[in-house]
N, C-alpha and C positions, 0 to 999 in steps of 0.2 A: 504493500500500500504506500509506503513512504520512500521506496528506493528509486522511483522514476517520476519525480515531481516536475511538472511543467511550470517554469518560472513565469510564464504568461498568465498563470492563474493566481499569482501573488498580488494581493491588494492591501491597502492601508486605510485605516479609519481611526478617528479619535476614540480613545477608551471611554466606555460608558459602563453603566451598572451591569449590563449583560456580559461584560468581560471580567467583572470583579473577581468572581470565584476562581477563574482560570489564572488571573494574574497573581492572586494571593497564594494559589497552589504552587505557581512557579517560584515565588519567593521562598518557599519552604524547601525547594530542591537543593541538595548539596552543591551542585555545580553553579548555582546562582548565589547561594549564601556566601560562598568564598569571596566573591568580588562585588556583591551588591549590598546596598543598605537595606537591612531587613527590620529596621526599627519601627516602632509604632507610629512615630512622627511621619515617617515616609508613607506608611499605609494610610494614615489620616489625610495626608496631602493628596494621595491618589483619589480617595473618596471625595475630598473637597473639590477636586477638578471635575470628577464625574457629576457632581451636583451643581456645576456651573460657577464655581468660585463665588458663591453668594456670601461667604464669610471669609475674613482674612486668614491667611496661613503663615505660620512662622517658618515653614520649610521652604527655604530659598525665596521667601516673601511671596510664595504662591505663583512663581513665574514659570514653573515647568508646565509644558504641554505633553500629555501622554498619548502615545499612538500604539495601535496594535497592528501587527502584521498578520495577514491571513493567507492561507492557501486553500483553494476550494472552499472558502468561507469558514475554514477552521482556524481559530487563533493559535499562533505558535510563537510569536515574537512580541517583545515590548521595546519601544523606542521612546526616550525622553528627549525633548528639545527645550533649549532655553536661549533666548536672544542675548547676545553679548555686545553691548554698546561701547563705543569709544568713550573714554573718560571715566569709566567705572574702575574701581580699585580691584586689581587682580595681579597675579604673578607676572613679571615682566615678559617671560617667554610667551605667554598667551597674548599679552598686549601687543607684542611685536608681530603677531600673525593675524590680527583682526583685519577685516576688509577695509580698505580706504575708500572704496566706491560704493559697494553694496552693503549687505548686512552679513553678520557672522552669527552662527548658532552653534552652541555646544550640544553634543549628543551623548546619550548613554544608551547602550544597545545590548540586548541579549536575545538568544533563542531560549525561551522558557520551557517549552514542551520538549522533553528529552527525546521523544520519538523522532524529532526532526533534526537532531544533532548528527553530524557525520553524513549528511545527505547532499552536501555541496551548496547549502542554502546560506551559509554565514555571510560570505562576501557578496553574493548576488543580492540578498535581501537588503543589505546596507547600501549598496550602490543604487539599487532601484529606489530605495526610500529617499536618498538625497535628491535624485532627479524628480521624484514625485513631489517632494516638499517644495522645491522651487516652482514647479509647474502649478501646483494646486493651492499652496498655502501662502508663499511669499516669493514673488518673482525676483526680488532683490537679494535673495539668499544665495550669494555666490561663494561663501566660505563656510566650511564646517570643521569644527575641532572636536577631537575625541581623545580621552586620556586614560588608557588602560593602565592597570597596576603594573609595576615593574616585574612582578612575579607571575605575570600572566602572558607569557610569550605567544601562546596560541591566539589570544585576542589580537595582539599586535600583528601577527601574521595575517589573520583574517582581514583586518582593517587595511593593511597594505595591499592585499589582493583586491579590495574594493576601491582602490585608487587613492587612498590616503598616504601621505608622505611623513615619515618620522622626522620631526624638526628639532627635537631636543628632549631633555628630561628635567623634571622639577620635583620639588617636595610639595605634596598636597597641603594646602593651608586650611584655614577655618577651624571649626570645632566639630566637624562631622566625624562619623565613625572611622573614616580612613585618613584623618588628619595626621600629618607627619610621615606618611608613607611616600616612597618614591614612585613616580608615575612617568610614563612616556607621554609626549604630546605629538599627535598626528594631525595633519591638516589636509583638507581637500578643497582646492579652489576650482570651481566650475568654469570651463571655457565655453566658447561658442557664441552664437548670435543671440543676444538678449532682445533684439528688436528694439522697440521703443522704450524698453525698461531701463536701458542705460541712462537715458535722460531723466527718467522718473527717479531712479535710484540716486543719481547724482544730485537731484534737487532735494531728495530726502536727506542725504548726507550733509548737504550745505545747510539745510534747515536745522538738523540735529546739532551741528557744530555751532551754529549761531545761537541756538537755544542754550547750549552749554556755556557760551561766552557770557550771555546775559545772566545765567545762573551763578556764574562766578564774579559777576559785577564788572565784566570787561567791556560788554557792549555799550 
């Protein structure tokens, strides 16, 4: 059933309550718990997102968007995205690789359903999602960053197969469950014809930078 999967049948949608049990079951899996946040705060944020962010969330200020990857309408993968704007405080390595024209998004990615591991879906799913995300969610999303743990070479290999480039290593900051651990940083910058979106994204970037200048009292 799982050995001959047609990648054309892979689709993505925002996580909703219909995916909740599957996602929480994935978070219990040993291969997920080793490198994923399994805290109650994270689970609460997932539910908060599914309920439309009607209440504030302390988990990354409620900025994560949760996506589910499906094949033949069966959920098997979870992707988290978070927009990373210029001017925000972050490690220098990440700041150095933010898009100067479009938008940058940080990704977290897993294949949760273990029946789909080892089927050649890891890199294909991630590559398809990056293209889907720009086409469907944000046409200005030209840069994606992902930061696997230093002790997870398998993930790094998968991300490189999906077109990400290893740009350096850093120590995870903050106060999360992986703070203080060494991580790789991989970046993927989309090429190709953006059509009219180049002008649109350029205007967005100019507006954002101007807004930041006013915020700092420079404008």
